[in-house]
gemmi code that builds the backbone of each chain (N, CA, C; Angstrom):
import gemmi

chains = {
    "A": [
        ("UNK", (116.350, -21.525, 8.800), (116.260, -20.509, 7.754), (117.163, -19.329, 8.128)),
        ("UNK", (118.139, -19.044, 7.320), (119.049, -17.936, 7.605), (118.398, -16.607, 7.238)),
        ("UNK", (118.792, -15.568, 7.983), (118.275, -14.230, 7.711), (118.717, -13.769, 6.323)),
        ("UNK", (117.875, -12.962, 5.695), (118.247, -12.341, 4.436), (119.376, -11.345, 4.708)),
        ("UNK", (120.219, -11.136, 3.711), (121.408, -10.301, 3.903), (121.154, -8.856, 3.492)),
        ("UNK", (121.332, -7.958, 4.442), (121.239, -6.518, 4.195), (122.536, -5.858, 4.646)),
        ("UNK", (122.892, -4.715, 4.052), (124.057, -3.988, 4.564), (123.759, -3.474, 5.970)),
        ("UNK", (124.771, -3.452, 6.829), (124.552, -3.022, 8.217), (124.145, -1.561, 8.292)),
        ("UNK", (124.703, -0.752, 7.411), (124.391, 0.669, 7.457), (124.481, 1.294, 6.071)),
        ("UNK", (123.672, 2.319, 5.882), (123.684, 3.122, 4.665), (123.466, 4.569, 5.097)),
        ("UNK", (124.161, 5.486, 4.478), (123.983, 6.889, 4.842), (123.874, 7.761, 3.603)),
        ("UNK", (123.299, 8.941, 3.793), (123.164, 9.887, 2.702), (122.834, 11.262, 3.241)),
        ("UNK", (123.035, 12.260, 2.427), (122.725, 13.641, 2.805), (121.273, 13.948, 2.475)),
        ("UNK", (120.693, 14.926, 3.147), (119.311, 15.318, 2.826), (119.157, 15.626, 1.347)),
        ("UNK", (118.078, 15.101, 0.758), (117.813, 15.329, -0.652), (118.372, 14.250, -1.567)),
        ("UNK", (119.350, 13.507, -1.091), (119.941, 12.452, -1.912), (119.032, 11.225, -1.953)),
        ("UNK", (119.407, 10.281, -2.816), (118.730, 8.991, -2.880), (119.667, 7.908, -2.357)),
        ("UNK", (119.096, 6.946, -1.651), (119.874, 5.797, -1.198), (119.106, 4.527, -1.540)),
        ("UNK", (119.855, 3.432, -1.650), (119.246, 2.142, -1.940), (119.764, 1.109, -0.955)),
        ("UNK", (118.835, 0.333, -0.399), (119.161, -0.743, 0.531), (118.876, -2.068, -0.166)),
        ("UNK", (119.847, -2.958, -0.153), (119.661, -4.250, -0.802), (119.268, -5.329, 0.207)),
        ("UNK", (118.656, -6.377, -0.296), (118.175, -7.493, 0.532), (118.374, -8.758, -0.306)),
        ("UNK", (119.383, -9.546, 0.044), (119.748, -10.695, -0.772), (119.353, -12.003, -0.114)),
        ("UNK", (118.672, -12.828, -0.865), (118.264, -14.137, -0.385), (118.657, -15.222, -1.359)),
        ("UNK", (117.748, -16.155, -1.553), (117.987, -17.277, -2.452), (116.768, -17.496, -3.338)),
        ("UNK", (116.861, -18.501, -4.180), (115.728, -18.838, -5.043), (114.578, -19.456, -4.252)),
        ("UNK", (114.848, -19.795, -2.990), (113.807, -20.375, -2.130), (113.034, -19.313, -1.365)),
        ("UNK", (113.454, -18.072, -1.471), (112.710, -17.003, -0.808), (112.578, -15.794, -1.746)),
        ("UNK", (113.474, -14.860, -1.656), (113.342, -13.626, -2.446), (113.170, -13.926, -3.939)),
        ("UNK", (114.009, -14.791, -4.467), (113.984, -15.059, -5.904), (112.804, -15.881, -6.380)),
        ("UNK", (112.157, -16.577, -5.459), (111.098, -17.495, -5.852), (109.688, -16.952, -5.764)),
        ("UNK", (109.526, -15.827, -5.087), (108.178, -15.282, -4.851), (108.206, -13.760, -4.902)),
        ("UNK", (107.102, -13.184, -5.304), (106.986, -11.721, -5.278), (106.330, -11.278, -3.970)),
        ("UNK", (106.847, -11.802, -2.869), (106.296, -11.508, -1.548), (107.364, -10.909, -0.650)),
        ("UNK", (108.021, -9.878, -1.145), (109.026, -9.160, -0.370), (108.384, -7.896, 0.185)),
        ("UNK", (108.607, -7.657, 1.464), (108.114, -6.449, 2.124), (109.275, -5.714, 2.775)),
        ("UNK", (109.051, -4.423, 3.028), (110.043, -3.585, 3.693), (109.382, -2.850, 4.858)),
        ("UNK", (110.127, -2.746, 5.975), (109.610, -2.118, 7.179), (110.597, -1.077, 7.694)),
        ("UNK", (110.048, -0.020, 8.256), (110.836, 1.036, 8.897), (110.591, 0.949, 10.403)),
        ("UNK", (111.644, 1.029, 11.182), (111.485, 0.989, 12.636), (112.324, 2.080, 13.295)),
        ("UNK", (111.644, 2.997, 13.964), (112.332, 4.002, 14.766), (112.581, 3.435, 16.157)),
        ("UNK", (113.602, 3.926, 16.861), (113.962, 3.378, 18.185), (112.784, 3.353, 19.139)),
        ("UNK", (112.588, 2.198, 19.764), (111.531, 2.052, 20.747), (110.122, 1.945, 20.185)),
        ("UNK", (110.006, 1.888, 18.862), (108.689, 1.839, 18.226), (108.481, 0.518, 17.503)),
        ("UNK", (107.215, 0.211, 17.207), (106.913, -0.957, 16.397), (107.275, -0.665, 14.935)),
        ("UNK", (107.587, -1.703, 14.176), (107.874, -1.500, 12.752), (106.652, -0.953, 12.015)),
        ("UNK", (106.923, -0.324, 10.867), (105.875, 0.213, 10.003), (106.099, -0.317, 8.595)),
        ("UNK", (105.032, -0.805, 7.972), (105.132, -1.317, 6.604), (105.346, -0.173, 5.625)),
        ("UNK", (106.370, -0.310, 4.766), (106.658, 0.712, 3.762), (106.376, 0.215, 2.344)),
        ("UNK", (106.672, -1.059, 2.087), (106.473, -1.664, 0.769), (106.036, -3.112, 0.978)),
        ("UNK", (105.078, -3.591, 0.174), (104.720, -5.004, 0.219), (104.633, -5.558, -1.202)),
        ("UNK", (104.703, -6.872, -1.316), (104.670, -7.532, -2.634), (105.640, -6.863, -3.604)),
        ("UNK", (106.862, -6.700, -3.135), (108.019, -6.173, -3.897), (107.963, -4.666, -4.122)),
        ("UNK", (106.833, -4.170, -4.639), (106.839, -2.775, -5.081), (105.565, -1.999, -4.770)),
        ("UNK", (104.668, -2.575, -3.998), (103.417, -1.888, -3.673), (103.568, -1.052, -2.402)),
        ("UNK", (103.074, 0.166, -2.485), (103.178, 1.096, -1.370), (101.825, 1.207, -0.680)),
        ("UNK", (101.768, 0.977, 0.643), (100.474, 1.120, 1.338), (100.016, 2.570, 1.305)),
        ("UNK", (98.737, 2.742, 1.453), (98.181, 4.087, 1.526), (98.824, 4.831, 2.694)),
        ("UNK", (99.222, 6.070, 2.443), (99.801, 6.890, 3.495), (101.320, 6.900, 3.522)),
        ("UNK", (101.939, 5.983, 2.802), (103.401, 5.956, 2.745), (103.860, 6.872, 1.602)),
        ("UNK", (104.862, 7.669, 1.886), (105.355, 8.625, 0.911), (105.831, 7.943, -0.370)),
        ("UNK", (105.577, 8.592, -1.518), (106.043, 8.033, -2.786), (107.551, 8.208, -2.973)),
        ("UNK", (108.226, 8.711, -1.951), (109.696, 8.747, -1.983), (110.280, 7.349, -1.747)),
        ("UNK", (109.430, 6.429, -1.287), (109.853, 5.048, -1.031), (109.400, 4.168, -2.189)),
        ("UNK", (110.335, 3.391, -2.743), (109.980, 2.490, -3.830), (110.754, 1.187, -3.693)),
        ("UNK", (110.161, 0.095, -4.215), (110.783, -1.204, -4.112), (110.900, -1.886, -5.455)),
        ("UNK", (111.885, -2.772, -5.578), (112.086, -3.526, -6.811), (112.773, -4.843, -6.471)),
        ("UNK", (112.880, -5.691, -7.493), (113.554, -6.983, -7.290), (114.183, -7.434, -8.591)),
        ("UNK", (115.379, -8.030, -8.463), (116.045, -8.629, -9.610), (116.712, -9.912, -9.129)),
        ("UNK", (116.244, -11.028, -9.659), (116.790, -12.304, -9.216), (116.554, -12.527, -7.732)),
        ("UNK", (117.627, -12.847, -7.012), (117.518, -13.131, -5.582), (117.717, -11.906, -4.695)),
        ("UNK", (117.765, -10.720, -5.299), (117.998, -9.493, -4.533), (116.862, -8.493, -4.723)),
        ("UNK", (116.312, -8.057, -3.595), (115.312, -6.991, -3.598), (115.975, -5.705, -3.133)),
        ("UNK", (115.364, -4.586, -3.495), (115.931, -3.290, -3.135), (114.853, -2.313, -2.702)),
        ("UNK", (115.207, -1.482, -1.743), (114.367, -0.374, -1.302), (115.129, 0.905, -1.608)),
        ("UNK", (114.500, 1.803, -2.336), (115.107, 3.096, -2.640), (114.336, 4.196, -1.933)),
        ("UNK", (115.074, 5.049, -1.259), (114.488, 6.238, -0.631), (115.047, 7.441, -1.382)),
        ("UNK", (114.168, 8.186, -2.039), (114.613, 9.363, -2.763), (114.278, 10.618, -1.954)),
        ("UNK", (115.009, 11.696, -2.228), (114.771, 12.930, -1.488), (114.897, 12.710, 0.007)),
        ("UNK", (115.989, 12.108, 0.435), (116.193, 11.711, 1.829), (115.889, 12.861, 2.795)),
        ("UNK", (115.147, 12.522, 3.866), (114.798, 13.514, 4.875), (115.241, 13.028, 6.253)),
        ("UNK", (115.385, 13.953, 7.170), (115.849, 13.628, 8.527), (114.968, 12.563, 9.179)),
        ("UNK", (113.670, 12.615, 8.903), (112.734, 11.668, 9.512), (112.893, 10.239, 8.975)),
        ("UNK", (113.671, 10.088, 7.895), (113.893, 8.748, 7.332), (114.956, 7.981, 8.113)),
        ("UNK", (115.650, 8.658, 9.008), (116.684, 7.996, 9.809), (116.018, 6.973, 10.726)),
        ("UNK", (116.354, 5.705, 10.502), (115.692, 4.603, 11.206), (116.369, 3.290, 10.796)),
        ("UNK", (115.906, 2.206, 11.379), (116.307, 0.878, 10.931), (115.302, 0.375, 9.908)),
        ("UNK", (115.797, -0.323, 8.892), (114.944, -0.866, 7.844), (115.181, -2.376, 7.717)),
        ("UNK", (114.070, -3.099, 7.617), (114.125, -4.553, 7.481), (113.348, -4.998, 6.256)),
        ("UNK", (113.887, -5.989, 5.559), (113.123, -6.631, 4.500), (112.582, -7.959, 5.048)),
        ("UNK", (111.586, -8.504, 4.384), (111.095, -9.845, 4.710), (110.659, -10.519, 3.422)),
        ("UNK", (110.645, -11.848, 3.451), (110.202, -12.607, 2.294), (109.510, -13.888, 2.737)),
        ("UNK", (108.502, -14.276, 1.990), (107.903, -15.597, 2.142), (108.929, -16.611, 1.650)),
        ("UNK", (108.911, -17.828, 2.229), (109.871, -18.853, 1.817), (109.166, -20.136, 1.355)),
        ("UNK", (109.914, -20.980, 0.692), (109.375, -22.245, 0.182), (109.001, -23.213, 1.305)),
        ("UNK", (109.439, -22.925, 2.527), (109.080, -23.753, 3.681), (107.807, -23.262, 4.355)),
        ("UNK", (107.122, -22.320, 3.690), (105.920, -21.705, 4.278), (106.246, -21.036, 5.606)),
        ("UNK", (107.298, -20.258, 5.579), (107.677, -19.436, 6.725), (107.960, -18.031, 6.207)),
        ("UNK", (108.213, -17.132, 7.127), (108.594, -15.766, 6.783), (110.005, -15.550, 7.306)),
        ("UNK", (110.852, -14.933, 6.509), (112.211, -14.658, 6.965), (112.480, -13.160, 6.837)),
        ("UNK", (113.129, -12.585, 7.857), (113.491, -11.170, 7.840), (114.961, -11.004, 7.476)),
        ("UNK", (115.290, -9.832, 6.985), (116.673, -9.458, 6.825), (117.268, -9.084, 8.172)),
        ("UNK", (118.586, -8.936, 8.202), (119.269, -8.628, 9.452), (119.190, -7.146, 9.820)),
        ("UNK", (118.659, -6.339, 8.935), (118.411, -4.930, 9.243), (119.505, -3.998, 8.756)),
        ("UNK", (119.088, -2.794, 8.368), (120.007, -1.752, 7.894), (119.721, -0.459, 8.633)),
        ("UNK", (120.747, 0.125, 9.209), (120.587, 1.417, 9.874), (120.831, 2.522, 8.857)),
        ("UNK", (119.827, 3.348, 8.635), (119.956, 4.474, 7.720), (120.259, 5.737, 8.515)),
        ("UNK", (121.348, 6.392, 8.137), (121.765, 7.634, 8.788), (121.671, 8.777, 7.782)),
        ("UNK", (121.031, 9.860, 8.214), (120.957, 11.071, 7.388), (122.034, 12.034, 7.882)),
        ("UNK", (122.992, 12.288, 7.017), (124.173, 13.074, 7.416), (123.862, 14.543, 7.653)),
    ],
    "B": [
        ("UNK", (90.152, 2.574, 13.240), (91.509, 2.245, 12.808), (91.927, 0.904, 13.434)),
        ("UNK", (92.866, 0.252, 12.776), (93.327, -1.043, 13.257), (94.079, -0.874, 14.573)),
        ("UNK", (93.711, -1.718, 15.539), (94.430, -1.738, 16.819), (94.721, -3.177, 17.199)),
        ("UNK", (95.944, -3.402, 17.639), (96.374, -4.696, 18.148), (97.021, -4.457, 19.497)),
        ("UNK", (96.443, -5.047, 20.538), (96.919, -4.784, 21.892), (97.323, -6.097, 22.553)),
        ("UNK", (98.640, -6.245, 22.763), (99.164, -7.452, 23.399), (99.108, -7.348, 24.912)),
        ("UNK", (99.016, -8.489, 25.554), (99.072, -8.566, 27.016), (99.612, -9.930, 27.403)),
        ("UNK", (100.040, -10.052, 28.660), (100.487, -11.340, 29.160), (101.988, -11.498, 29.317)),
        ("UNK", (102.742, -10.493, 28.891), (104.191, -10.585, 29.043), (104.625, -10.456, 30.492)),
        ("UNK", (105.905, -10.743, 30.730), (106.431, -10.634, 32.081), (107.705, -11.430, 32.238)),
        ("UNK", (108.079, -11.663, 33.493), (109.291, -12.402, 33.805), (108.926, -13.850, 34.154)),
        ("UNK", (109.643, -14.791, 33.572), (109.387, -16.218, 33.821), (110.723, -16.932, 33.936)),
        ("UNK", (110.752, -17.978, 34.730), (111.979, -18.743, 34.899), (112.208, -19.666, 33.712)),
        ("UNK", (113.463, -20.018, 33.449), (113.749, -20.989, 32.375), (112.973, -22.277, 32.616)),
        ("UNK", (112.397, -22.791, 31.527), (111.569, -23.985, 31.622), (110.107, -23.694, 31.889)),
        ("UNK", (109.793, -22.464, 32.183), (108.420, -22.081, 32.511), (107.569, -21.822, 31.288)),
        ("UNK", (106.316, -21.420, 31.550), (105.347, -21.171, 30.478), (104.731, -19.788, 30.635)),
        ("UNK", (104.228, -19.272, 29.520), (103.565, -17.983, 29.498), (102.603, -17.983, 28.322)),
        ("UNK", (101.467, -17.302, 28.462), (100.563, -17.154, 27.330), (100.346, -15.677, 27.035)),
        ("UNK", (100.635, -15.306, 25.792), (100.370, -13.952, 25.330), (99.010, -13.902, 24.646)),
        ("UNK", (98.336, -12.767, 24.802), (97.071, -12.514, 24.117), (97.203, -11.253, 23.289)),
        ("UNK", (96.402, -11.159, 22.257), (96.394, -9.978, 21.398), (94.948, -9.673, 21.031)),
        ("UNK", (94.433, -8.557, 21.531), (93.072, -8.138, 21.228), (93.082, -7.271, 19.979)),
        ("UNK", (92.301, -7.688, 18.979), (92.281, -6.991, 17.687), (90.982, -6.218, 17.509)),
        ("UNK", (91.072, -5.063, 16.876), (89.895, -4.267, 16.567), (90.175, -3.388, 15.353)),
        ("UNK", (89.092, -2.889, 14.755), (89.229, -1.974, 13.631), (89.293, -2.646, 12.274)),
        ("UNK", (89.176, -3.966, 12.247), (89.130, -4.698, 10.982), (88.405, -6.016, 11.228)),
        ("UNK", (88.052, -6.708, 10.152), (87.353, -7.979, 10.277), (88.380, -9.069, 10.568)),
        ("UNK", (88.573, -9.334, 11.851), (89.644, -10.226, 12.326), (89.574, -11.590, 11.638)),
        ("UNK", (88.380, -12.116, 11.467), (88.221, -13.470, 10.931), (88.579, -13.586, 9.449)),
        ("UNK", (88.910, -12.475, 8.794), (89.274, -12.500, 7.379), (90.769, -12.517, 7.122)),
        ("UNK", (91.576, -12.384, 8.193), (93.015, -12.205, 7.998), (93.860, -13.179, 8.801)),
        ("UNK", (94.946, -13.636, 8.163), (95.955, -14.371, 8.894), (96.678, -13.444, 9.858)),
        ("UNK", (97.276, -14.039, 10.888), (97.958, -13.255, 11.919), (99.314, -13.876, 12.234)),
        ("UNK", (100.263, -13.014, 12.582), (101.626, -13.428, 12.903), (101.992, -13.036, 14.332)),
        ("UNK", (102.989, -13.727, 14.861), (103.766, -13.255, 16.010), (105.209, -13.089, 15.521)),
        ("UNK", (105.788, -11.947, 15.856), (107.166, -11.624, 15.505), (107.846, -11.155, 16.783)),
        ("UNK", (109.093, -11.530, 16.987), (109.780, -11.096, 18.204), (111.069, -10.358, 17.882)),
        ("UNK", (111.536, -9.607, 18.872), (112.757, -8.829, 18.718), (113.501, -8.843, 20.051)),
        ("UNK", (114.617, -9.551, 20.081), (115.448, -9.588, 21.271), (116.062, -8.203, 21.492)),
        ("UNK", (116.399, -7.871, 22.732), (116.945, -6.535, 23.033), (118.150, -6.192, 22.156)),
        ("UNK", (118.061, -5.097, 21.437), (119.158, -4.637, 20.589), (119.378, -5.440, 19.317)),
        ("UNK", (118.462, -6.351, 19.030), (118.623, -7.229, 17.854), (117.558, -6.948, 16.795)),
        ("UNK", (117.590, -7.728, 15.716), (116.651, -7.552, 14.625), (115.351, -8.317, 14.841)),
        ("UNK", (114.497, -8.233, 13.824), (113.204, -8.901, 13.873), (113.343, -10.381, 13.553)),
        ("UNK", (112.589, -11.202, 14.269), (112.566, -12.646, 14.010), (111.117, -13.104, 13.935)),
        ("UNK", (110.725, -13.666, 12.812), (109.381, -14.214, 12.668), (109.243, -15.448, 13.541)),
        ("UNK", (108.104, -15.586, 14.217), (107.889, -16.691, 15.138), (106.859, -17.692, 14.587)),
        ("UNK", (105.674, -17.179, 14.195), (104.609, -18.092, 13.802), (103.502, -17.351, 13.064)),
        ("UNK", (102.717, -18.090, 12.287), (101.603, -17.541, 11.506), (100.427, -18.501, 11.584)),
        ("UNK", (99.208, -17.936, 11.654), (97.994, -18.748, 11.635), (97.065, -18.190, 10.565)),
        ("UNK", (96.471, -19.061, 9.778), (95.566, -18.617, 8.720), (94.295, -18.024, 9.326)),
        ("UNK", (93.519, -17.345, 8.496), (92.357, -16.583, 8.959), (91.359, -17.439, 9.735)),
        ("UNK", (91.265, -18.713, 9.349), (90.263, -19.575, 9.987), (90.897, -20.574, 10.963)),
        ("UNK", (92.193, -20.425, 11.195), (92.880, -21.325, 12.121), (93.205, -22.684, 11.542)),
        ("UNK", (92.971, -22.870, 10.242), (93.129, -24.194, 9.636), (94.584, -24.629, 9.491)),
        ("UNK", (95.468, -23.681, 9.358), (96.889, -24.002, 9.210), (97.732, -23.080, 10.079)),
        ("UNK", (98.782, -23.667, 10.637), (99.695, -22.926, 11.504), (101.129, -23.239, 11.082)),
        ("UNK", (101.973, -22.259, 11.135), (103.361, -22.413, 10.694), (104.268, -21.827, 11.766)),
        ("UNK", (105.441, -22.456, 11.951), (106.333, -22.067, 13.037), (107.783, -21.957, 12.558)),
        ("UNK", (108.532, -21.063, 13.179), (109.977, -21.028, 12.995), (110.578, -22.248, 13.686)),
        ("UNK", (111.667, -22.745, 13.138), (112.318, -23.917, 13.727), (112.699, -23.679, 15.191)),
        ("UNK", (113.033, -22.439, 15.526), (113.503, -22.115, 16.872), (112.434, -22.299, 17.947)),
        ("UNK", (111.154, -22.342, 17.548), (110.083, -22.453, 18.541), (109.197, -23.673, 18.304)),
        ("UNK", (109.421, -24.383, 17.233), (108.572, -25.527, 16.883), (108.585, -26.552, 18.010)),
        ("UNK", (107.403, -27.008, 18.393), (107.285, -27.982, 19.466), (107.200, -27.373, 20.847)),
        ("UNK", (107.489, -26.072, 20.961), (107.424, -25.390, 22.266), (106.328, -24.319, 22.307)),
        ("UNK", (106.112, -23.662, 21.177), (105.124, -22.585, 21.102), (103.917, -23.049, 20.295)),
        ("UNK", (102.728, -22.530, 20.658), (101.504, -22.841, 19.927), (100.708, -21.561, 19.693)),
        ("UNK", (100.389, -21.316, 18.432), (99.563, -20.162, 18.086), (98.112, -20.624, 17.973)),
        ("UNK", (97.184, -19.775, 18.384), (95.767, -20.089, 18.237), (94.987, -18.781, 18.151)),
        ("UNK", (93.717, -18.872, 17.810), (92.895, -17.679, 17.689), (91.454, -18.009, 18.037)),
        ("UNK", (90.735, -16.986, 18.505), (89.305, -17.089, 18.781), (88.631, -15.998, 17.963)),
        ("UNK", (88.094, -16.361, 16.829), (87.489, -15.362, 15.942), (86.212, -14.760, 16.529)),
        ("UNK", (85.579, -15.457, 17.460), (84.380, -14.905, 18.096), (84.737, -13.808, 19.086)),
        ("UNK", (85.981, -13.846, 19.580), (86.449, -12.851, 20.548), (87.494, -11.892, 19.949)),
        ("UNK", (87.784, -12.041, 18.648), (88.789, -11.199, 17.968), (90.116, -11.197, 18.718)),
        ("UNK", (90.543, -12.386, 19.125), (91.745, -12.485, 19.936), (92.694, -13.546, 19.399)),
        ("UNK", (93.968, -13.194, 19.401), (95.056, -14.084, 18.990), (95.841, -14.470, 20.245)),
        ("UNK", (96.355, -15.695, 20.255), (97.113, -16.179, 21.403), (98.457, -16.762, 20.988)),
        ("UNK", (99.385, -16.757, 21.937), (100.646, -17.472, 21.759), (100.959, -18.159, 23.091)),
        ("UNK", (100.859, -19.485, 23.098), (101.226, -20.276, 24.269), (102.692, -20.646, 24.156)),
        ("UNK", (103.484, -20.246, 25.135), (104.926, -20.479, 25.094), (105.311, -21.400, 26.250)),
        ("UNK", (105.834, -22.569, 25.928), (106.266, -23.543, 26.933), (107.767, -23.766, 26.829)),
        ("UNK", (108.329, -24.382, 27.853), (109.762, -24.708, 27.880), (110.604, -23.502, 27.498)),
        ("UNK", (110.314, -22.394, 28.107), (110.991, -21.145, 27.744), (112.461, -21.182, 28.110)),
        ("UNK", (113.248, -20.525, 27.249), (114.707, -20.466, 27.405), (115.133, -19.013, 27.467)),
        ("UNK", (116.358, -18.794, 27.909), (116.870, -17.424, 28.005), (116.849, -16.723, 26.645)),
        ("UNK", (117.102, -17.475, 25.570), (117.145, -16.837, 24.253), (115.762, -16.569, 23.667)),
        ("UNK", (114.706, -16.863, 24.441), (113.356, -16.456, 24.042), (113.034, -15.053, 24.554)),
        ("UNK", (113.933, -14.479, 25.344), (113.733, -13.127, 25.863), (113.656, -12.137, 24.705)),
        ("UNK", (112.537, -11.411, 24.642), (112.315, -10.500, 23.513), (111.020, -9.726, 23.725)),
        ("UNK", (110.853, -8.697, 22.907), (109.547, -8.063, 22.748), (108.799, -8.875, 21.700)),
        ("UNK", (107.596, -9.294, 22.026), (106.772, -10.080, 21.115), (105.684, -9.186, 20.533)),
        ("UNK", (105.660, -9.128, 19.191), (104.674, -8.318, 18.491), (103.595, -9.208, 17.883)),
        ("UNK", (102.362, -8.834, 18.087), (101.234, -9.390, 17.371), (101.110, -8.582, 16.089)),
        ("UNK", (100.851, -9.233, 14.952), (100.867, -8.507, 13.692), (99.843, -9.067, 12.706)),
        ("UNK", (99.221, -8.191, 11.961), (98.196, -8.565, 10.985), (98.816, -8.774, 9.606)),
        ("UNK", (98.444, -9.857, 8.962), (98.932, -10.108, 7.598), (98.256, -9.172, 6.603)),
        ("UNK", (99.025, -8.777, 5.593), (98.491, -7.833, 4.610), (97.400, -8.471, 3.760)),
        ("UNK", (97.439, -9.820, 3.682), (96.383, -10.537, 2.983), (96.767, -11.050, 1.618)),
        ("UNK", (97.848, -10.485, 1.041), (98.188, -10.886, -0.324), (99.353, -11.855, -0.394)),
        ("UNK", (100.162, -11.906, 0.615), (101.313, -12.796, 0.513), (102.317, -12.724, 1.637)),
        ("UNK", (101.843, -12.804, 2.853), (102.736, -12.895, 3.995), (103.545, -11.624, 4.228)),
        ("UNK", (102.968, -10.493, 3.957), (103.534, -9.247, 4.447), (102.763, -8.873, 5.700)),
        ("UNK", (103.266, -7.906, 6.461), (102.616, -7.492, 7.710), (102.302, -6.014, 7.614)),
        ("UNK", (101.004, -5.663, 7.703), (100.670, -4.261, 7.533), (100.359, -3.527, 8.834)),
        ("UNK", (100.064, -4.248, 9.911), (99.852, -3.592, 11.190), (100.502, -4.403, 12.306)),
        ("UNK", (101.084, -3.668, 13.249), (101.799, -4.255, 14.369), (101.218, -3.733, 15.685)),
        ("UNK", (101.241, -4.592, 16.712), (100.904, -4.127, 18.042), (102.071, -3.348, 18.627)),
        ("UNK", (101.909, -2.913, 19.864), (102.966, -2.134, 20.513), (104.043, -3.031, 21.117)),
        ("UNK", (103.756, -4.317, 21.216), (104.739, -5.279, 21.713), (104.564, -5.592, 23.191)),
        ("UNK", (104.936, -6.804, 23.567), (104.868, -7.257, 24.956), (106.202, -7.911, 25.301)),
        ("UNK", (106.843, -7.426, 26.361), (108.180, -7.908, 26.724), (108.083, -9.195, 27.536)),
        ("UNK", (108.799, -10.199, 27.066), (108.928, -11.466, 27.779), (110.380, -11.625, 28.188)),
        ("UNK", (110.614, -11.795, 29.469), (111.968, -11.961, 29.987), (112.073, -13.325, 30.645)),
        ("UNK", (112.999, -14.134, 30.155), (113.215, -15.467, 30.725), (114.504, -15.416, 31.529)),
        ("UNK", (114.358, -15.506, 32.846), (115.518, -15.358, 33.713), (115.240, -15.995, 35.072)),
        ("UNK", (116.299, -16.534, 35.658), (116.158, -17.120, 36.985), (116.473, -16.073, 38.057)),
    ],
}
model = gemmi.Model(1)
for chain_id, residues in chains.items():
    chain = gemmi.Chain(chain_id)
    for i, (resn, *xyz) in enumerate(residues, 1):
        res = gemmi.Residue()
        res.name, res.seqid = resn, gemmi.SeqId(i, " ")
        for name, pos in zip(("N", "CA", "C"), xyz):
            atom = gemmi.Atom()
            atom.name, atom.element = name, gemmi.Element(name[0])
            atom.pos, atom.b_iso = gemmi.Position(*pos), 0.0
            res.add_atom(atom)
        chain.add_residue(res)
    model.add_chain(chain)
structure = gemmi.Structure()
structure.add_model(model)
structure.setup_entities()
């Protein structure tokens, strides 16, 4: 199972909005509404930001939102803040009954 | 609050074995599926394996199939990962993780346990 495709890096200025894409196939992202997004700061465990494409866990800022169109899911961070600087990973359930992660995106706040 | 505490990591020679444990608390362990996810140094996340809430079904990444075995003891709220025939490319931080319950997302992660395979 190949990793889902994410851009290596995305950057933005404080207050701006950025979007991270996560591209798969009809056997994973496109076939199920089981896409999640995780934030990982250096040396820390990942943190769930979005699950089931667009659901936000309790305690996660509403500046984070998720969507999906076809085989591509997206994470949008609005009102970018310095604390949002981190690595972000998507994941999806697959038709092989496995979980696949994206290759990760480094978000830089300029 | 949910806590997942891994133990059992360390240095092992190629071809050797290691068993990781994960002690869970703060939620009804027997109601949730559990994952192991690993992260090689400086690399991204790689899903390793998943076990259903009652242990009835287990799923593995191709990279570990036939070498790793996931299991759980719901009476002890503990998850395990038995790793055999270890290779250098198994070197990683191994995270124990709780399934969100709705569709193979992960809502809680342990702090991770480092496994180093080296001679």
